[in-house]
C-alpha positions in Angstrom: 0.1 0.2 -0.2 1.2 3.3 -0.8 1.8 6.1 1.8 -0.6 9.6 1.3 2.1 12.0 3.1 -1.4 14.3 3.3 -3.0 12.2 4.9 -0.2 11.3 7.5 -0.3 15.2 8.0 -3.8 15.6 8.3 -3.5 12.6 11.2 -0.8 14.6 12.9 -2.3 17.5 13.4 -6.3 16.5 14.3 -3.7 14.4 17.2 -1.9 17.8 17.7 -5.1 20.1 18.0 -6.8 17.5 20.8 -4.0 17.6 23.3 -2.9 21.8 22.7 -5.2 23.4 25.4 -7.0 26.6 24.1 -5.3 29.9 24.9 -7.5 31.5 27.8 -9.4 35.5 26.5 -7.2 38.3 27.7 -10.0 38.6 30.2 -10.1 35.3 31.4 -6.7 36.8 32.2 -7.2 40.3 33.8 -10.1 38.4 36.0 -7.8 36.1 37.3 -4.9 38.9 38.3 -7.5 40.9 39.7 -7.8 40.2 44.1 -10.5 38.0 44.9 -12.3 40.3 47.6 -16.3 39.6 47.3 -18.1 42.4 46.3 -19.6 44.1 48.9 -23.4 43.9 49.2 -25.5 46.9 50.2 -25.0 47.3 53.5 -22.4 44.7 54.1 -19.7 47.4 55.5 -22.1 48.6 58.0 -22.5 45.0 58.9 -19.3 44.6 59.4 -18.5 47.3 61.5 -21.6 46.4 63.7 -20.5 43.0 64.4 -17.1 44.6 65.0 -18.6 46.9 67.3 -20.4 43.7 69.5 -17.8 41.5 69.8 -15.3 43.5 70.7 -15.9 47.7 71.2 -12.9 48.5 72.0 -11.4 47.4 68.7 -13.7 48.9 66.8 -13.2 52.4 68.7 -9.4 52.1 67.8 -11.2 51.7 64.3 -12.6 54.6 63.8 -9.9 56.7 65.9 -7.6 55.6 63.1 -9.7 56.2 60.2 -10.1 59.9 61.9 -6.6 60.4 61.8 -6.7 59.4 57.8 -9.4 62.2 57.8 -9.6 65.8 56.4 -7.8 67.3 59.5 -11.0 69.6 59.5 -13.0 67.2 59.6 -11.6 64.2 61.5 -11.8 66.3 65.4 -15.7 65.4 66.4 -15.2 61.5 65.2 -11.9 61.2 67.3 -13.5 62.6 69.8 -16.5 60.5 69.7 -14.6 57.1 69.9 -12.5 58.5 72.6 -15.6 59.5 74.5 -17.1 55.9 73.9 -13.9 54.2 75.0 -13.0 55.4 77.8 -16.3 56.1 79.4 -16.3 58.1 82.7 -12.5 58.7 82.0 -13.4 60.8 78.5 -11.7 64.2 79.5 -8.6 62.8 80.4 -8.0 60.7 77.7 -9.2 63.0 74.9 -6.7 65.7 76.5 -3.7 62.9 76.2 -4.7 62.5 73.1 -4.7 65.4 71.4 -1.7 66.5 73.6 0.7 63.1 71.8 
């Protein structure tokens, strides 16, 4: 029987094609490189803050103070003072004074 080089080539290419993985599209590559943080649903940030306030009030107040420190200085005083008041209870005056002296 006579060999048919085109038939052999066709068989070879079919075999190779079945073993080749198709490259992923650029949009899929971009999705893979994006951080895998879940999208925030409406109210979920508030829910997380509420949960933190329930589980660890001191850490919650520290977080408020930290956020206040990163805000515009003209707008952060009230937030920081409120968090210090809530965090220190009856000793709030000393806490506020000590905070702003540093």
